[in-house]
LOPA-725924 format. One record per residue (C-alpha): residue in three letters; x, y, z. Coordinates in steps of 0.1 Angstrom, whole numbers, plus 5000, padded with zeros to 4 digits. Example, Ala and Ser with C-alpha at 12.3 -4.5 7.8 and 13.67 -1.06 7.14 Angstrom:
BEGIN
ALA512349555078
SER513749895071
This chain:
BEGIN
MET050918253276
PRO054018403261
ALA056418083256
GLY059018263278
LEU057118223309
ARG056917853306
ASN060717853314
ILE060718033346
THR062117843375
ILE061217803414
ARG064717973422
GLN064018273401
LEU060618343415
ARG061918273452
ALA064418523445
LEU061718803433
ALA059918703466
ALA063018743490
LEU063519083472
ALA060119193477
GLU060019103513
SER063719243522
GLY063919523497
GLY067419463487
VAL069719203470
THR071819183501
ALA069119093524
ALA067418863498
SER070718653494
HIS071018613534
LYS067318513533
LEU067918263505
GLY071418163516
LEU072918253484
THR075418493471
GLN074518843459
PRO075618763423
ALA073418423423
VAL070418643434
THR071118903408
GLN071518633382
GLN068118483390
LEU066418813386
ARG068018903356
LEU066918543341
LEU063418613353
GLN063218963340
SER064618843305
GLN061418613301
THR059018913303
THR058719213281
LEU057719423311
THR060019563340
LEU059519373371
LEU061719593394
GLN062319983400
ARG065120123420
THR063920403445
GLY065220583475
ASP063620303497
GLY065220013476
MET064219803450
LEU060319793447
LEU058319573425
THR056319703396
ASP052619633388
ALA054119353366
GLY056519243395
ARG053519203416
GLU051818993393
MET054818763393
LEU054918773431
GLU051418653432
LEU052218373407
SER055118293432
ARG052818273462
ARG050318023443
ILE053117793433
GLU054617773470
SER051017703481
ALA050617423458
ILE053917273464
LYS053117283503
ALA049717113496
CYS051416863475
GLN053716773502
ASP051116753527
SER049216503505
LEU052616303500
ASP053316293537
MET049716173544
MET050115893518
ALA053415773530
GLY052215773567
ALA054616043578
SER052016253594
ARG048116293596
GLY048716663580
SER048116983592
VAL046017303590
SER047117653590
ILE044117883601
GLY043918273610
ALA041518463632
VAL041118823638
SER042018913673
THR038418933685
ALA038018593677
LYS040918463698
TYR038318433727
ILE036218173706
VAL038617983685
PRO040817803709
TYR037817643724
ALA036817523690
ILE040117403682
ALA040517203715
ALA037017043706
PHE038016933672
SER041516813684
GLU039816583708
HIS038516363677
HIS041316453655
PRO044616443678
ASN046916383651
ILE046216673630
GLY048416963636
ILE047117313636
LYS048617633632
LEU046817943645
THR047718293634
ILE045918593654
GLY046118953640
ASN044019243631
ARG041719253599
GLU044219373578
GLU047119133587
ILE044618823584
ARG043418963551
ASP047118973538
GLU047718633549
ILE044818513530
ARG046018683499
GLY049218543502
TYR047818193503
ASN049418133538
LEU046218013555
ASP043817733545
PHE041017983560
ALA040518223586
ILE037618323611
MET036518683606
GLY033618933602
ARG034019093569
ALA035618903541
PRO038419083519
GLU036719273494
ASP039719223469
VAL040018843470
ASP037618573455
VAL036618403488
GLU033918143500
SER032318213533
HIS030617983556
PHE028318153585
ILE029118053621
GLY027018283641
ASP025818623653
HIS028518863667
PRO026819133690
HIS028719453698
VAL027719673730
ILE028919943752
VAL030619843785
ALA031620043817
SER033119983852
LYS030519833875
ASN030620173895
HIS030320393865
TRP027620663870
LEU025620543841
ALA025720183849
LYS022220173864
ASP020520383840
ALA018120233814
GLY017020373782
LEU020120583772
ALA020620743739
ALA023920793719
VAL023921163728
ASP023921073765
LEU027620923759
SER028821223740
HIS030921373770
GLU032121013781
THR035620913774
PHE035820613750
LEU038620343751
THR039020203718
ARG041019993692
GLU043320173666
PRO041720313634
GLY041020053607
SER040119783632
GLY036719633625
THR035519733663
ARG036720073658
THR034920103624
LEU031519983635
MET031720213666
GLU032220533643
ALA029720403620
PHE027020383653
PHE027720743663
ALA027920873628
ALA024420733623
ALA023320983653
GLU025521263638
LEU027721223669
GLN031521183672
PRO032520973703
ARG035321163723
ILE038520913722
GLY040620883753
MET042920633745
GLU043720403716
MET044820063720
SER045819753701
SER044719513726
ASN041119413736
GLU042619273770
THR044319643777
ILE040919793768
LYS038919563793
GLN041319623821
ALA041220003815
VAL037419983816
ILE037419803849
ALA039820043864
GLY037420323855
LEU039520523829
GLY036420513804
ILE033820313787
ALA034420093754
PHE032420023723
ILE033519633721
SER032519283709
ALA030519123736
HIS032318803729
THR035618953742
VAL034119063777
ALA031718763783
ALA033918653813
GLU034218993827
LEU030419043827
GLU029718703841
GLN031918773871
GLY030419123876
ARG033719323869
MET031819533843
VAL028219613829
ILE026619653795
LEU025219993791
ASP021620013782
VAL022120233751
GLY019420243723
GLY020120083691
LEU022619833707
PRO023719563707
LEU024919593670
VAL024919263657
ARG027519153629
GLN028118783620
TRP031118553622
PHE032218373593
VAL035218133580
VAL036618263549
ARG038718083524
ARG039918153489
ARG038217973462
ASP041417913445
LYS042917763476
VAL043217383475
LEU042217213509
LEU043616903520
PRO041316663539
PRO042616783573
ALA041717153565
ARG038417013550
ALA037616843581
LEU038117143603
LEU036117373579
ASP033317153581
PHE033617123620
LEU033617503622
GLY030717553600
SER028417283617
GLU029617313653
GLY031317673654
ALA028117843669
LYS028317633700
PHE031617823711
LEU030118153707
PRO029418293742
ALA025618393749
LEU024918783753
PRO024018833789
LYS021119043800
TYR022119383810
SER024019313842
LYS023719553872
PRO025919573901
């Protein structure tokens, strides 16, 4: 390691992180509660300790170079280590029993709260922060060391992670109970080619899986509306605005209530898996390890059972 890097300070790295987040020295100074000259000085000191340029000025503000992004990654790792150390010291001092920061892709929000509630019954003094987001948002949180672990289907490809299997995750096509295909059996993908699909935004895990299902049949689904919320999709299906390719776990309650039905389509359900995913280099304190172990051993109990094809 170059000798100069041993002399970098937390203040310098935090100045870089604030600039990366805000895009300008003025906004970074407000974020850090420092003057603009103080932030500029910290950035200059950091730059002086490496032979590579860390920042470049563009029409969109100050952006990090590849070297700058490497330094930002170092900043995130150090901040994560500081937080882990503080949590350990708090537990040693009896100030708290610790906390856990977990994430979940939006589809998992129908499962995770029940698992957390069961865990909290046995560990009432462990605080849990839950972050819900789409797959890309949760991936970014994992990359930034902001989460102890996350519940998701596919792990990030660009991060060295450890995955713990929870259970199967079936995907089905649902319709209003009054839909004209609701009582039909043995449907094929081609039978749905003229139906209007209500779907998540491009890039979401469910949308990607739906497109792959129809691509295998050399078909392209007819998209009626794109929605960022499974709740909105469910209400739109019930209202008769279209049908949806969706996680069976998100519609378990509506199927049980008879408000919608699963269409009997060949090749479905498509079954993927749920995992608890953590960075291998993320240090887990005892509270986080306890919740991770609980989800790995008990998580499957909180997955709704896939109902039979429910007809009105």
